[in-house]
N, C-alpha and C positions, 0 to 999 in steps of 0.2 A: 495417528494422527489423522483430521481429516488432509483429505486433497486440498490445494488452494482454489482449485477450479474447483466439485463436488457438488457440492449443495449450501446455503442460502444458510447464515450461520448466526446466532445471536450472537448480540459483538465479542459478550465475554470469551464466550467460542470460539470466534473468529481472530482474538489476539494471541489465545494459545493453542492454537491453529503455524498465525502467524510469527511470535516469541521461541515455535519448534525447529519451524519447517531453516529458519535464519541461524538458530542454534545446531539448526543440522551441518548445512551451509556451510557455517566457523571450524566445523570438530572436522570436514574434513577439505579445509582449504580454501575453499576457494569464497569468490568476494557478490555474499548476497545482494543483489540490487533491486527496489523493491521499489516497483511502479503504483499508485492510484487508488487510489483506498480514500479514509478522509486523515484529516490529520492526528487523529485519534489511537497511528497504528505507528504516531512515532516512537513513544513509548514502549509498547511492545518490541518494537524494533531493536531498541537501544537495550533490555532489558537481556534479553541475548547476548547484545555486546555481552552489556558489566563478567559475565557468570562465564563468557568466554576470557572476559581479561583475568577473570576472579585464579580459570583453572592453569593461564599457560606464563601469570603473576605482568600483565601487565596492563598497562590506563586506561584512557580514554580519552577524549577531550571530545563537545561539540556546536557545533555554532548554528544556528536556528535564521533560518532566513525569509525574515518576513512581515507583515510591519504591524503590525499581532503578538503580542510576546508570550501568551499558548500556554500561561501558568496559574491560568485561574481555577479553583478551590475543588474537590472531584465530587457527583450530589452525592445523593444520599446511604447510606453503606460503602461507599469509596470508592461507584460506582465513577470511572472516567469513562472522560466525554475526548470530544473535541482541542477544547478547550483548555482543558488540565493534564497531556503529556507531559511538558516540562514544570512544574507542577513534580508534578508524582520522579519525574529524570531526579530534580532537585534534593528534594524529600526521600531518594535512593542511601539508602549507609553501602554502597555496593562504589555507589558516585561518588568518590575521594581518591586523591584532589575533587575540588570545584575547578571542573577548565572548561569551562559555559559562556558566550556569548551568543545573545541577539543581535541578531543581524540584521539591518537596513530598516529596525523600527520605527513608526509613522507616530506621531504622539497621539493624533488625535485617533489615534485607533489600542493607543493602549491608553488603559485606567491607572493612577497616581501610588493607590495601594500595589501595581505590579508592578511599575516603576521597582518600589522600594521596597516589597519581594525582593527584586532578581537581583537587586544590589544588597539586601543582608543576609540574603544566600553565596554570594562570590559570585554572584557573575556577572556579564560586561551591556554593557548595549550601546550598542555603536548606531546614532541613529538615522535616518536616510540624509535628514535636512543637512551632517557632517557631511552627510562624503555628493552632495551640491545639489540634488532631491528635492527639497523640502519639505515638506511632512516635521518637522521640528518638537519636542519634548513638551509635556506633557505640562500643561504652564507656562507658557515660553520658556523662554531662554535656549540651551545645550540641548549637548544629552549627557548621558555616561559615559564610559573607561572607554576604552577601542579594545576589541582585543587582542591580547596581550602587552597589556599595557608595562 
């Protein structure tokens, strides 16, 4: 595998490298702490953790703290991008049961189709407006559930 700081890599190769490094940290029973990069890195991190959970008989949950839901479809050929990491996670058969929360999402930043997708996939949405910070749900009205309803 590549060293994280060695040379610039194509996106897919960088994701593979990141997954390998996170998996190795978990294998060594250390806590991986990844700083920097784009949101596209969220799924490679989660993928390594899902493999670890499968090996150790555990499961995981995920909280995305962001104005955006980041559940857009992948690009042609299944290529990931910064708007797709949590769709990839929600579609991953290893991520069961689904314990997923979009926290502090802002309605003006979230397409109604993406809201419906998250809810249909079993995810929860806590809107920033429910926390007293503005940014209501798309189309007006309140938000979707709360984490751990």
